[in-house]
N, C-alpha and C positions, 0 to 999 in steps of 0.2 A: 502855886501853879500846880496845872493840873493837866496832863495831857489826856485830850479827851477823845483822837479817833488817832489811829496811827495807821499808812499805806506802807506797802514794801514795793515799788517798781523794780519790775526784774529785767526792764531794757529801757530803750525809747520812750521817752513820755513827752505831755509839753512841758514837763519843770524839765528835761535834761537831756540828753539822748547815750545815756550811760545809768547804770541803774543807781538809785535813790530812796530815800528813807523819805516819809512825809508826816511830819506828825503835826495834829491837830491840837494846838496850845493856851489855855485860858490863863492869863498870868493873875485874874483875880484883881487884888486888892494892889498887888505889883506894880499894874498900870499904869499907876500916878509915880512909879519909883524907876525911873531910867539911871543910868550907871553913876551918872554926876550927881545927883540928889544923895547915893547911895554912898558917897563919901570914896575919897581915896584910899580909906582904911579898906573899903569892899576890892576895890580897883588891884590893890598891892596885893590881896591877900591872896587873890585869884592869880595874879600873875605868878606869883611865888610859889602855888602851888603846882600851876604848869606855866614853865618859865618857855615853852614851844610858842606860846601865843606872842609872846613880840614880834614872832617872824611873821605871822599870819599877815597878808596884803589886807584882805577886803576888799572894800571896792575902790581902796587908792591904790592898788596894784602893784603895794612895794612891801617890804618886811616894816612893822611898826605902825599900817594903816589900823589893823582894830584895833592896838589901842590908843590910838588916837581918836575913833568913833566913840571909843570911852570917857576920852575925858575931855574933847572939843563939845562947847555948847552946853546942851540939855546930854550929852552923853547919847546913847542907844540902851534900847529896851532889852528886858532878860529874855526875850524870845531870841532875839539875834546873838547872844551872849551863849545861851541855851548852846543854837546852832554851832559857836566855833566850837565850845568845850567839847562838843560830842564827836569835829573833825579832830581836834587835838588827839583828844584819848584813843583814837584807832594809830592817829601818830607813832602815840607813844609803844602801842603794842604791834610796829611794824608795819600798820597796813598804811601807804601811802595813796591816801585822797587830801583833794583840797575844797572842792565846789560845796559851795551851799551857799543859801538863798533862804532870806524871811520877810513875808508878806503879813501887813495887818488885811483880815477880813474882813468882810460887811458889818461883823458883831464887835463892838468894838471889846478891847482886852482880850480879842484871840488872834492867832496869829497863823498862818501855815510856816512851821517850819520845814526843811529842805537841804537835807545835806548828802553825799556821797558815802558810800559803801562798797566794802569789795567780797564780803558774809552777812547777810541779813541778819542772820544772831547776834551777829558782833556788834553791825552799826546799832537794832536796839538795845542792846544790853549798855552801849556807850551812853547812850542819849539818857538813861535809868541813873549810871552815876555820875552825867553830869547834872541832871535833877539834885540830885540826893548831895553832891558839891553845893550845888549855889543854894541850898536851902540851908547848909552846914555853913556858909560863908554870909549869910544876910544878919543883920541886924538882931538881934535876941528877938524883940517886939513884932518884927516881920516872919517869923519863921512859921512853917503852917505847924499845926497843932499834930504831935507823933513822932518831930524831927531830932534824928536820933544825938543827943549831944558828944557824945563818944568817936562820934563819925572820925575813922583814920582815916586819910587821905592815900599815905603812902601804901598802907594793907590790902586796901578797896582796890589802886590802880594797880599794884603788884597780883592781885584775885584777876582783875578787869586782863592781864595781859596773856595770864596764863590760859583765862576759858576764853580766850582770842586764839590762841595758840594750838590750842584743845579742836578748835573749829576752822582752822586755816589750812588752805595748803602746805604741807611740808616743803621745807627750802628746794627740794629735789624738783618735784612735782611744781611746784608752782614758777619755776626758770624755764619749765619746756611751756608751760603754758602764756609765758612772757614773748619768749621767741617764737611762737606760735602769732601770740598778736601783733608782734613786728612784721611780720609776713603776710597779714591782713587773710587769718586764717582762723573763723570763729572758733569757739569750743564749748562745753557743757561740761560743768561736772554730774555726772551721774549717781555717784552716793556722797554722803556726808563724809567718804575719808579721800581717797587719791583715784579714784578711777575716775576718769576726764576722757569726752567725746571731741578728738579734735576735727574740724571739719563738722559738714552735715551730710545726711542723707545716702547714698551708694557711694561718695568718696570719704566718707568719713576714716580715721585711726583712731585707734583707744590706747591710752598708756593708764601703767595702775604704779604710782611712783617713775621707776624707770624700767621696767618693763613694758612692754611695748606689745600690739597685736602682733607683732612678726615674731615676740621672741617664743623659743621651742618649748613646750613644755615639758619635752625632754631633759634638754638644756638646764630647764630649771631646777629638773628635781636634783641630776650629776651636780649642780652646782651646789646645792645644800647637804648632797652627800659627801664628806667632805673625806672619809674615807677611800671612793669611787674616784672621784679625784683626784685625790694625791696617787692612786693605783694606774689612771689613764695619763696623769700626764709622767709619770715615769717611765711609762712604758713608750711615752715619745722622745726619752731623754733628756727631759726639761728637769731643771734642778730641782725639787721638793723634799724637805726633812722628813726623816724616816719615822714611820706613823704606826700606830696601833690603836682598833675603838676595844672596849674596853665598858665591861657593866659591875663590877667590880670592885671593891680597893685593893682586895687582894691581886688581881689581874691588873690593877695601875700598875701596883707596885714592883710586878714582874714584866711588864713593858718598861717598865722605866728602866731596870737593870739590864734587857735585852739590847734597848735603844740605848743608853748610855745616859749617866748625867750628867749637864741640868737638862731638864724638860719643862715641857710646856703644858698644861691641861686646861682642855677647853672643850665647853657642849658640842655635843656632837652636829644640832641644828639648831646654834644659836647664830646671835648677830649685833651687832653695834660694840663687839666687845663685852658684852654681858658675860661673867661667871669664867672669864680668861685668868689661868695662872700662869707666870713666867717666871724663868728661872728657878724650880725645882729642886734641890740639891741632896733631899735626905728624903725616904721615905717616909717622913713623917708630914714633910712640907707637901709629899706626892699625896698623900691619903686626904689631908686639908683643900687641896687643890681638888682633885676627886670630888670632894662633897659639895666645894662650889660650883662646880659646872653640874652636877645630877640637880642639884636646884632647878635647873632651866632644863636640862635633857636628861633621860634613863642612859643612853648611852654617850659616855664622851672618851673624849680623843686624848690621847697622850703621845706626844711625835717629840722630838728631838729640840733642843733649844740652838737657835740661830743667832747669833750675836748683829748686830750691824742695825741701819736706819730701816725705820719700817716707813715704807713707800706706796704708795694707791698709782697703780697706772693705767687707767681711763682707756679699753677701747670701744669704738663705736664704730659698726657698720664696718669691721675686717680694717681698724685707721685706729695707731694710738694717737690719741688726743688731749689728751693729759696726762701729766705725773706731780705727783704732791709728796714731799717728804715728810710724813709727818710727825709730829710729837706730842709725845702725852702732857696734860694737864700739871703744871710745876711754877713754883715758884723762886728766885733764886737770889740768893743772903745777901746781904749786905755788911753784916755785923751790925747793926742798928737797932735794925723791927724785929718783932717777933714774926713766925710763920701764919700768926692771924691776923695780923699788922701787912702783912706781905699778901695774903690774897685779898685784902682792901683794898691792899694799892692798884694791882695787876685788875682787880672788878671795875676801880674806877676809869679805868679804859674807856670810852664811850664807844667802842666799838662791842662792848663786852654788853651783852643783857642775857634775857632770862631764856632758857632754852633757845628756839630758832629763832627769837625776837632781832635778832644784831647778828654779823658775820660773824661771832664769837660767843660763845656759852661765857657764864660768869662760872668760875671754880668752886668749889662746895666742899667745906672741911666737914663731910658724911663716915660714914663707916671703915667704907674702901680707906679714904685718904687716912684717917688716923691709925688703921691698922698699917699702913706704909710708915706713917713717922714711928708706930710703936716697932716697927723690926727693926727702926735707924737707933732708938733710944731715945728720939725726938715728942715733945708731945705740942698742941697750939702755942702755947707759950715761948718754945724754945725759938732762941735766936742765933739760925746757920750764921757760919761765920761768911764772909763777903765772897761772892764768886761761885758759893756751892749751890748746884743743882739739886732742888729739894721735891722730887716726882709725889704728885699727889692722884697719879692713877697707873694704872698697868698696860693699858695700851691708848693708843695714840686717835682715840675720836674724837674731833670738832663737838659732840655733843656733848661729852662729857668737860670744857675746858681744855681741848687740846688746843693746836697752832698745825697751819699747814703752811711749807713754804714750796710755790711753784717748781718746778725741774724741767718742765718738760723741754726745753731748747738747750737744756745741757746732758741728756741720759743719752747714754750710752747706743750705738744704731744695737749692736747686740743683746742688750736689754729691750731696745723696743723691741725687734724679731719676736725675743721671747715671750712677750707678755703676748702679740697679738695671735700667735703659736699655741698658745697657751689658752686664749679667748675660742679660738676656733676649733681649739679640739672637743672644747666641753659644748660649741653649738650655738654661742649664745650672741644677737645681735648688738647689747649692749652689755659690757661689762666688767667688773673689776679684778686687777689682776695686786693682791696685797704679798710685795716683796722685800726680803730683806736682803740687804746690801750693805757694807760696808761704805760705800760709794757708785751713786748713781752713775755718774760718769764714767767707771771704769765697768769694762766686761766681767758679766759673772763667771766667765770662761777662767777669766785670769786672778780674781781677787776673790772669789766663792759668793754664795747666796741663797736662796732658796722660794721658791712661791710658798708662801703659807697657807693662801686661801684665793678661790675664786667668788666674785661675789655679783649674783644674777641678777640685783637691783642694788646699784650703786650709788654712794652720795653724791652728790653733784657739789656740795657745798663750799667744800675746801675747793674746788678749781673755778671754782664763782668769782671768790671771796678769800683769796688766799691772807695770809697775817701778808706774808711778804711775796714780791713777787708780781708777774702780771695774771692776773684774770682773765680765763678762760672763757669762749663761747660753746661748753659744750651741750647746750640744751639745742642751742642754735644746729650744730652737727646731727641729732635726734631729729630733730622736724627734716633738716635736710635727707635722712636718709627714708623719712615716714611718706616725703611728698620730691620725689626728687625730680630736679627740671622743672620746679614749678609747676609740677602736677596739680590739677584741679582740686581743689579742695571741698568746693558747694557749689550745692545745685542753683540751676535757678528758680529766683523766687519770686511770686508775685502775691501782693497784698493789695484788696479792695477794700475798700471801706464809704461808707456815705450812708444817708437816711433809707433810704428805698432803692431795692435791687440788687443789694450786696450778695444775697443767696444767689439766685438766677444766674446773676453775671460770673461768679465764681462758678457755679457747675458747669456753664459755656464752658468757659476759660478749661476749664478741668476735661472736657468734654475734647476739645479739641485737642489737647496735647496726648489724651489717650490714644484717640483715633488716628493720631500721627507717631503712636508708637513706645510711648513712653510710659513710666509706671508712675503715676501721679498721686503724691498725699494731696489733700482738700481735707479743709476744716469748715463744717457751716455749720448754723445755727439749730441742724437737728444729728450731728455728729463728725465724725474723723471717718474719710474714707481712706483707704490705702489698695490702692488699682482699682478704685470701681467697691470696692467693699468694704463697708460699713463696720470699721472694729470699735467705735467707740461710738457709746448715744447721748445725746446731751444738747444742751446749748455748748457749742466747742467753737468760740470764735476768742476767747483769750490764748494769752501766752503758753498755756500747760499746754494747749492742744498743737499750736505752733509745736512745741518741744519735740508733741509725738511725732509728728511730720519729718521734724527735722532730726528725729535719734533713728528711724527706721533706716537701715542697712538696704531694703530694698526702693526707697526712694530716689525716683529721678527728677522731679521736676514738683516744686510746692505751690500750691494756691491755697491764701490763708485769707479766708473772708475775715473782715477786723471790725468789728464791732465799739460801739461807744463804753457800753459797761467795761471792756476788757481792759483798752485805751486808761480811760478813769483811776481799773482797780487797781493793775500791776504794768500799764504799759504793755509793750515788746518784747517776743521772746527774743528778736536777734539785733543786732546792731545794725544791719545792711541789708534791703531788698534787691532786688534788678529793678523789678515796675511799680511802683507805688500807681494806686487810683482811687481818684476821689470821685463820687458817680452823682452825689448833689448833696447841700444840705437842707433839712426840711426841717418845721418846730416838731419833734418829737423828746422826748426827756427828758422836755426845757423845765428845771426848778428841781431839779436831780445832784445831788453831789457838788455842788456850789454852779451850775450851769446854767444861766437865768436867761442867755440871747444867742441866737442866734451866731452871731462874733465867736462869740465865746466856743462854742461846738465845733465850731470851724476851726478855729484852733486847737480844739483838742483829735480832731478827725488829721489836721495838715500835719498832724508827725508823720503819716503812712508815706506821702511825698517829701518829705523832710528826707528822712532818712536812705529817699530811692537814691541808686546809685546810677544807674543807664537811663529810665524813663520816667517821665514823672505825667498821667492820665489825667486829663482835667474835663470837666463838663466846662466848654464857655459859652454854656448858655446860663449858669447857675454864678449872679457875682460873687459871692462868698466862696464857692471854688474857683473861680476864673482868678481871683486876690490872691491864691495859695503860688500862682505860678513864680512868682518872686521870693521866695522859701526854699526852693528846693535847689540844691548843687546837683541834680541827676542831668547826664550828658543832653539829654533831650527831653524836650515837653512836646507832648501830644497833644493836641488838643481836640477833645471831640463835640460837634456840634450840628443838630437837627436842621441848624437855615445856612444854606450856601452862600447869604450874603451876609454873614456876619462879617464885619468892618475888621477887628481885631483878629480873626483867623484868617483873614483874605492876606494880609501881611505880612501875618506869619508864614503863612505858606509862600509867598512871593519872596519870603528873604530866606528860603530853603527848608524851613521848617517842617515838622513833622503833622501831618493831624487824620482824624476822619470825620468825613462831611456825608453830607444825606440830600442826594441831588435828584430834582426830578427830569424822568427819560420818559420818551413815549411807552413806555411798557409796565413804569410805575415808577418808585424809587428805589434807587440805587447806594448803596454803598459805597464809600468813594475812598482810599488812602490816597493821602496827598503823603511826600520825602521826597526830599533834595531837587526838588521839585518834577517830578515823578508824577502822574495823575495816571491811578490804576485803580479800575473800575472792579469792584469785588464781588457782592452779590444783588440782586433786588431783591426787597426786603419781603413782599408775597414768596420766596422761595423756603424762606425759613418758619416752617412748623408753628417755632413757640413766637410769633407774632400774629397768628391767625390771618394769614394771608394778607399781613401790615398793617391790619386795624389795631392791635395791642401798640398803640407807639412806646409805650415803656418801653416793651422786650423789644421794640427796632432798637432803642437807646441803649437798654444792655447786650444787645447782640454789638454792637459798635464797638462798646466799651470792650468787652471781651476778643473783638478782631483787632482792636488796636493794643489790647495788652498782648495776643499771643503775635502779633507783626512783631512786636517790641524785642520779645522772646526770643525772635528768629525760627518762628512756624512756619513754614513756605504757602504760599497761598492756596495752594490746592489742597491743603491739610485745614488752613484756614476755611474757604469754603464748604467742604465734606464736613467738618466739624459741626458748622453754621445749619447746613443742610440736614440735619440727624437729629441735630437735638431737640425736641417735642417738650410741651410740657405737661405730658405725664405725670401721675404722682411719681411713678417709680421713678423717674429723673429728675425731678424738681416740685416733692410734697410741698403744697402748702403754697403753690405759685405759680396761679392763674390755672388749675387744673380743671380738665373740660369734662364732663362726662355726660356722653348725647347717648344712652342706651336706656333713659328712660323714656314714654312721649314726647317727655320735655327737655330743656337743654338746660343742664346745671354748671355754674361755675366757681369755683373752688379755691378761697386765698386766705392767706393768711394777713391783709394788710390791717394794719393798728393805730394809723395815724393820718391825718384828713388827707393829706398829699397824696400817697398811694389807696386813700378810699377815692378821690376824685377821680385815679388814671382808670379802674377800675368801672366807674360810670359812665364815663365816657367812654372807654371799650361798649358798653352795652349799649349805648347811643349809635354805636356807628354798626355794632351788630345787627339792628333792626328787625330784633324777633317780631313774629307775627303774632303773638298772644301777649299775654298778660308779663310784666317784671316785678318780678319780688325780690326782695331785700333783706339776709338775717343780718340785722345788725350788732356791733359789740365796741368797745372802746376797752384799754387795760384800765384797774382804776389807781394807778400809781401815776396816772397822766394829770395836767393841771386841768382845772375846771374850765376854763378857755379851750384847752384842748380837745376834751370832750364834746362841747359846744360847736367846735368845728368840725370834727367828726359828723355830726348830725346835720348841721348848716350843707355841708359839699352833699353829704347822703341826698337829702333835699332837693338839690340842685337836679340830682338823676333824676326826679319825679318817677318813684315807681308806681306800683298798681296799691302794692303792699308792703309793706313793713314790720318785720316782729325784731323788737328789741331784745337784746340777750344779757346776761353777764360772762362775765370767762370764769371756770371753774373756781378761783382764787380772786376773789374782791380787792387784794393788794391793798389792806387798809380802805375801803370805803365799804357803808354798809350792805346788807343781805341785795338792796332790789335800789342801790344810791344810781349806778353807774343807769342802768337801762330808763330810770326816771328820769335824768338828764338829759339821754337821747332822745326821747319821748318828747319832754316840753321842746328841746330846741326844734325838733321836725316841725312840733306841731307852730311854732315862733316863726318858721318861715312855710310859712302856708299848706301845711302837711294836714288834709282833715283829720280828725279824731280816727275815725271809723275804718282809716287806713293805716292805722299805729297798732299792733296788738302788743303786749310786754309777753315774754315765757322768759323767767330765769335763768332755768340748766337748758344750757346748751343744747342737751339732746335732744329734750324735749321740743328747745325750740327746731331746731333741724328735723325733725318727725312731724312738727306741722306744717313747719313747710312743706316738705314733699307731697302731705298727704292734702294739701291747700293747692298743689299748678296743678295743670291740666296739659291737655296735647296743646303744643305753640307755645305754651310758657318759656319762660328763660328764669331761674335761680339765683339770684347773686350771694351764697353764703361767706358770709369773714369770718374765721374759724381759729379758736384758742388750740384747743384738742387735735391735730389733723390727724395724727393715726385712726384714733378713735369716729371724727368725723367723715372722713372717707370712708373705713367699712361700714357707715351707717348709710351711706350715700351709695354706696354701689352693691348693698343686699338689702335695700330697701324692692318693694312691690306693690306696683301701684294697683289702685285699686278698678273696678269695669268704668265707672266713672272718670274716671282721669283721663281715658282715651277718646274722652268727647272733646272737640275743639271749641271754646266759649263761643260767642258773640265776638268780632274785634270790637275793640276800645275804638271809642267815637271821636277822639280826640287825636290817635295814630292813623285812623281810616280815612283815607280820602280814595274815592271811587275811581277806576280809570277811566272810564267817560265826562269825570268833571276835571280828570289835568288837563290844563293846556298844552298846546306848544311848547308855552315858553316855560314851562314850569320846567326847574332841574328833576332832569331823571331821578339823581340820586335820594331826592326827597318824595318823591309817589311812591306809594304805598298799596299796590294791585289790587283790584276790589276781589272781595269772597264770595263764593256762591253760595247762596241761599236757597238754592233746590233742594227741597225737599227738609225733612224734621232731620232736627240731630238724632246721630243715631251713635251706640256702642259696638267695637269690633273687638274680634280679638287681636291684640296686641302681637305683631310677627315675630320673629326670631331674634330679630336683632331692626330697631329702630333706626331711619338712616338721618342723618343729622340736616335742620334747618338752616338754610343759609341764603345768603341774598339770590342764588340763582335759581332756589325755588321756592312757592308757595305751598301752601297746606290747600286742598279744595276740598268740602266735605257734599256726599247728596249721600242719595236711599243707600247707595253700594258701602257708602262709608268712610276711610280717608283713603285720599288721592295724591301723591306727589306729581306736582303740576309745571313744567319745565316757565320758570317768569315771560320767555319771547313765547311760548304756544298760544293758538287762539284759544 
């Protein structure tokens, strides 16, 4: 078996709505060897290696289902087995995942293996261990060459568990994350350690382990300064041991004599009980304790030894929320077994695991344990008498095998008040008090006791999963403190996908929100924008860019353009969005990443509306988009249609549903909102600059989608209108999206259109603009598209009937030959009736644009489909026309209809006004700024030069 490809989906995808790993697995010859043919020996060996597989339900949904799949009929194939083994390996490492799915691809013997993960590198390592295990269990003649015959599953499993724990969140951090998830608060892991962002944008809070963004830096410093903490608490009359800070063994001995034996030595800035020595009764023991502590910290604390039980008292937001009595790791003699055997018996408790794998940690017979045994005159083979407790640790930390008993409900009120006062005195919002007392149920005022330490980042494990007693939801208390009274934790999020129009719609929506007074985070194909300023350049339409926006504490609204590539490569960055929109599904990028049909492409893009919680905005005029309504769980479905007679939308509106429709009126076409029976005229299309007075119908539709999403996000109607009326298609606002440059004698349309649907829309716009001169097109296609897609681009361009075509290549041929794409486009144009003398092939984009601009004359319209947007736009605006380019060429006969020949029955829109032929063509100096050529004016020329004359004029 061989893994051909790996993909990590960080969030919702067409595979699942949570993080999954996808492997493309080639079974090779093992395609002929399902589990039944491999035999019972293979199956039993696998189940012995991983007994937890007995609990996997698989497609049957009950324990034993997976075993049934392996043993019934022909069994199941090894791709499916690998999926379950990878899941089970994560389970034994303490990662609770269950989802998996394996499907055969179109290529025989090759499978898509998908399984859930929590930490990506751990999931991939689980797949590697699973692959090695299965190879090891195969019959010898089926094992691939190089299989390690000495494969030791137990050693490899334990190594994997440790690998997983080094990368996993610690138990305290993980508990806060899980508490946030239970309250529907999203989170982001900001580094490989324990720095976590809870919530999105301006509502975010941060934690690092159990330190929060609200924790005072001064308080953390004080808690780390054990001497200063002791002094502050003593000044308040709180019970603390006598204490001295020393830097030498001699000073340690002197401090011990002053305090009085026995004493404790501990590092000045230690934690987790490391370097602590207790009950030191002689100078020699003090020196040894000092040296041990100094291995961790140069300064060492010597303090009086307080007898009693060790208690951790947890205070959160000024409230004592949990108390645990802790006991160091130990074994209890039975008069039969040796200490080594007793440790093995204790470790057989299923609650004990490696590190933080389980609620308890396994005991170890290490150097510290052997030292304690030596003091007792014992060794590992000693059989202690029945009932004797043999301690293997000095301190009662769970991480070293200790146990914890919950005492929250029985703590004496005086002790509770003391703990709260101590934490407030240091200034912590979350703090732990280590309190030694013979009995926590009795007041320290009566029986004594002392605060040994105050912890600024207390562990939660002992409270969440005590060895005995009731678990406490201490992590939930932290979430309640950070987000009191269900305070908002996430910003409004809109995700926009589709084949064409994503960028313009995203920019429109962001513009509307910005003018409504919000700081917007926007991701698009040319970068990430925060409050209108581009902070990151490049194609930013995947989960990485979305995370940039959601992590920014200034952002109040997120508008996320979501492209096919990001969805297929890594899924989405967030579990939910408020509003998800799908604009259209058109042939583009087919034949890539396993997506061969429009239906498959629609399934990928459908993810956006599947995770929408408030509104799914769908194009009712696109059948593939319309069908997505059945897959959303959003509260509302908002249809967008340019057909006011759309039957389904009409029924939807009558049922009180939401829709945006384009309706004809006396003054043109009106964008109209329907919602819960209300009919709300929004804006005439010709008042939206981006629509070029309503002629750019694709931008009319984009404006309708932006209005639908803004309305669904609660933006006021006045702000929506204002946003639409002030958004134009300048290169500044929408680079490469219908940019118009009319300061040359000719007009230039500049666009990034790169599929047949987009190019057809631009050709239609050119027809609607009715240019008075020639029409010239610069055409290209991405090299990674299918042959039929490139041919389709040529076909729709031919239908545009331009006077001249210049075909070129993008900077990157994307796997094609140097001139392959231009040749294919030229052949398609010729095939569809374009004369050869009307097609020029210029490979380089810059040369093609330069030649086109030189070819153009006054009154012409140039349509440039560009690849390098910034470079191409600079080339256009920096171009200086020659003198002969100021001359209007004779009108093209096919489009020129003399006014005298236009009958009264001819539609006015089809009539082209006659052009004056008085006098010879002449050249003039260009004015400072050329006026646009529109339907309202025609160019007339005579001996005086070029004059703009209103059409209605005589």
